[in-house]
C-alpha positions in Angstrom: -10.9 0.3 2.6 -10.4 -2.0 5.6 -9.2 -4.5 3.6 -6.7 -2.1 2.0 -5.8 -1.1 5.5 -4.8 -4.7 6.3 -2.8 -5.1 3.4 -0.9 -1.8 3.9 -0.2 -3.3 7.5 0.8 -6.8 6.3 3.2 -5.7 3.8 4.4 -2.9 5.7 5.6 -5.5 8.6 6.9 -8.0 6.0 9.3 -5.6 4.2 9.9 -1.9 3.9 10.4 -2.5 -0.1 7.0 -4.0 -0.1 5.6 -1.2 1.9 7.5 1.4 -0.5 5.8 -0.6 -3.6 2.0 -0.2 -2.1 2.8 3.2 -1.5 3.4 3.8 -5.1 0.5 1.8 -6.1 -1.9 4.1 -3.7 -0.4 7.1 -5.3 -1.2 5.9 -8.8 -4.8 5.1 -7.6 -5.2 8.8 -6.3 -4.0 10.0 -9.6 -6.7 8.1 -11.3 -9.3 9.6 -9.1 
């Protein structure tokens, strides 16, 4: 979980587009669960 949070924060700081892409990936993971 800590690694995921680090990735979310890092990508979010890099670009908003990247942050949105990660949000989509997270939503897909939640759907699988």
